C-alpha positions in Angstrom: 37.0 34.3 -49.7 35.3 33.2 -52.6 38.1 31.1 -54.0 38.8 29.8 -50.7 35.7 27.8 -50.9 36.4 26.3 -54.2 36.3 22.7 -53.9 35.9 22.6 -50.2 33.0 20.1 -49.1 30.2 21.7 -46.6 27.3 20.0 -45.2 24.4 22.4 -44.5 21.3 21.4 -42.8 17.6 22.3 -42.1 18.3 23.7 -45.9 15.3 23.4 -47.9 14.5 27.2 -47.9 14.8 30.6 -46.2 18.8 31.4 -44.6 19.9 27.8 -45.0 18.7 27.3 -48.7 20.8 30.9 -49.3 23.7 29.4 -47.6 24.0 26.6 -50.1 23.3 28.8 -52.9 26.4 31.1 -52.2 28.7 28.5 -51.8 27.5 26.1 -54.6 28.0 29.6 -56.6 31.2 29.8 -54.5 32.6 26.5 -56.0 32.1 24.6 -53.3 30.9 21.0 -53.3 27.4 21.1 -50.8 25.4 18.5 -49.2 22.2 20.2 -48.7 19.3 18.4 -45.6 16.3 19.1 -45.2 13.4 17.1 -42.9 10.8 18.1 -46.0 11.7 15.7 -48.9 10.3 17.0 -51.4 11.3 21.0 -50.6 15.4 19.3 -49.6 15.2 17.7 -53.1 13.8 20.7 -55.5 16.2 23.0 -53.9 19.1 20.9 -54.3 18.3 20.6 -57.4 17.7 23.8 -58.5 20.8 24.6 -56.9 22.9 22.7 -59.2 21.3 23.6 -62.5 21.9 27.4 -61.2 25.1 27.5 -59.5 27.0 24.0 -59.5 27.6 20.9 -57.5 25.1 20.4 -54.8 23.6 16.9 -53.6 20.1 16.4 -51.5 20.1 14.3 -48.7 17.0 14.3 -46.9 16.2 13.6 -43.5 15.8 14.2 -39.7 19.2 15.8 -38.9 18.3 15.2 -34.7 19.2 11.7 -35.7 22.6 10.7 -35.1 22.1 8.2 -37.1 21.5 10.1 -40.4 23.7 12.5 -38.9 26.6 10.3 -39.3 25.7 9.2 -42.7 25.3 12.9 -44.2 29.1 12.5 -43.2 30.0 9.6 -44.6 28.0 10.4 -47.2 29.9 13.7 -48.2 33.5 12.1 -48.0 32.6 9.3 -50.2 31.2 11.2 -53.0 33.8 14.8 -52.7 36.6 12.8 -51.1 37.1 15.0 -47.5 34.6 16.9 -45.4 36.1 20.6 -45.2 32.9 22.7 -43.2 29.7 21.9 -41.4 26.8 24.3 -40.8 24.2 23.2 -38.1 21.8 25.6 -39.2 18.9 23.1 -38.8 16.4 24.2 -36.1 12.7 24.6 -34.6 10.8 27.1 -32.8 7.8 26.4 -30.9 6.1 29.7 -29.2 4.5 29.0 -25.9 3.2 31.0 -22.8 6.1 29.7 -20.0 3.3 28.7 -17.5 1.7 26.1 -20.0 4.3 24.7 -22.3 4.3 21.2 -23.1 6.7 18.1 -22.5 6.5 17.6 -25.5 7.5 20.9 -27.0 9.8 21.9 -24.9 11.6 18.0 -25.3 11.4 18.3 -29.3 12.8 21.9 -29.5 15.8 20.4 -27.4 16.0 17.5 -29.7 16.4 19.5 -33.2 18.0 22.1 -32.0 20.4 21.2 -29.2 20.8 17.6 -29.9 21.1 17.9 -34.0 24.0 20.7 -33.4 26.4 19.3 -30.9 26.2 15.6 -32.8 27.0 17.1 -35.9 29.7 18.8 -34.7 30.8 15.5 -32.9 30.5 13.8 -36.2 32.1 16.5 -38.4 35.4 16.5 -35.7 35.6 13.2 -36.0 35.8 13.0 -39.5 38.2 15.9 -39.7 40.6 14.7 -37.0 40.7 12.0 -38.4 41.4 13.6 -42.5 44.2 15.7 -40.8 43.6 18.9 -42.4 41.8 20.6 -40.0 38.3 22.2 -40.8 35.7 24.6 -39.6 32.1 24.4 -38.0 29.5 26.9 -38.1 26.3 26.9 -35.3 23.6 28.6 -36.1 22.1 30.7 -32.9 19.8 33.4 -32.4 19.0 36.7 -31.0 16.7 35.0 -28.9 20.1 34.1 -27.2 21.0 37.1 -26.2 17.9 38.9 -25.6 14.5 37.7 -23.8 11.9 37.4 -26.4 8.1 36.7 -24.6 6.9 32.8 -25.5 10.2 31.9 -26.8 11.6 31.2 -23.5 12.5 26.8 -24.7 13.9 28.4 -27.9 15.9 31.2 -26.5 17.1 28.5 -23.6 18.6 26.0 -26.4 19.9 29.1 -28.7 22.1 30.5 -25.7 23.4 26.6 -24.8 24.7 26.5 -28.9 26.5 29.6 -28.3 27.9 27.8 -24.8 28.8 24.5 -26.5 30.7 26.5 -29.8 32.8 28.0 -26.7 33.5 25.2 -25.1 34.9 22.8 -28.3 37.6 25.3 -28.3 39.2 23.3 -25.3 38.4 20.4 -27.2 39.2 20.4 -31.0 41.6 23.2 -31.4 44.3 21.1 -31.6 43.4 19.5 -34.7 43.0 22.5 -36.8 39.7 23.3 -36.2 37.5 26.2 -35.8 33.7 26.7 -34.5 31.7 29.5 -34.5 28.0 30.5 -34.3 25.6 33.3 -36.0 22.8 34.6 -34.1 20.7 36.5 -36.8 18.0 38.4 -35.8 15.0 39.8 -37.9 15.3 37.9 -41.2 13.2 37.7 -44.1 12.2 34.0 -44.7 9.7 32.3 -46.4 8.4 31.7 -42.6 8.4 35.1 -41.4 6.8 36.8 -44.3 3.7 34.8 -43.5 2.8 37.9 -41.3 1.8 40.6 -43.1 3.2 43.1 -40.4 6.7 41.6 -40.4 8.4 43.9 -42.6 6.6 47.2 -41.2 7.8 46.0 -37.5 10.8 45.1 -37.9 12.0 48.0 -40.0 10.5 49.8 -37.5 12.1 48.7 -34.8 15.4 47.8 -36.4 18.2 50.9 -36.1 19.8 49.6 -39.6 15.9 50.7 -40.7 15.4 46.7 -42.0 14.5 43.2 -41.3 17.9 41.0 -42.8 18.1 39.5 -45.9 19.0 35.6 -46.3 21.8 36.7 -48.4 23.0 39.0 -45.3 23.3 36.1 -43.1 24.9 33.6 -45.7 27.4 36.6 -46.8 28.1 36.2 -43.0 28.1 32.2 -42.2 30.6 32.3 -45.6 33.1 34.2 -44.1 33.0 32.2 -40.8 34.1 29.1 -42.4 36.5 30.7 -45.1 40.6 30.4 -44.8 40.2 34.3 -43.7 38.5 33.1 -40.3 40.8 30.3 -39.9 42.1 32.8 -36.5 38.6 33.3 -34.9 36.8 30.8 -32.8 34.6 30.2 -30.1 32.4 33.4 -31.1 29.3 34.0 -32.2 28.3 36.8 -34.7 24.7 38.4 -34.1 23.1 40.1 -37.6 20.8 41.6 -36.6 21.0 45.7 -37.6 21.8 46.4 -34.4 18.6 45.2 -32.3 20.1 43.6 -29.5 22.1 46.8 -29.2 19.0 48.9 -28.7 16.5 46.4 -27.1 13.3 47.0 -28.3 10.4 44.8 -28.4 8.1 44.4 -31.4 4.7 43.7 -28.8 
């Protein structure tokens, strides 16, 4: 698998930290050419610099991955720098918790803009480039277990993640003829900078996860790399849940 990613170009959004950062790190270590995006300029630049120093080729492109013009700039930059685009991973997303009865219009549309708009138009811009190249490619979208299992105060977020999985299924009918496969990963509880701000996070999710612990970012990244590798070329329109069995048991953290 690692050999099939060597000298391949990948764009990863929302990758300044957490799962996206680990995906970029493992891609670079596998010999891929990586364009790392995050809306936080310092976080983006620092992450790309560190990966480039320690693992391989990684360039930074900070900006709003829900903006279609910027998305096209990322695709154009990847092609300009590395010759072709082979994979994109739409990892950027926001989680805005809120009670359904009082959830604001502002929060709702921001979640949809980032999670759905950014994902949809990255897939579109990438697919157009891959079709132009006539060499195929891989698109990977980041969903969530909340697209499969209800989670309190995450109605809008869960709705957006379920829609992302339907997008991947639907696009099979439009992009397969160009040699492009598309899948989603649906992470469950994962140890990241954000989740570790909760001092009870590890204890809570270790108790209710059948495998006895929440995922590491490497658990998620390993699955992501497989799905964009040559070994997964015949897998498309699928969603891979990575949650240590949580959705199978559906135990609430509350």
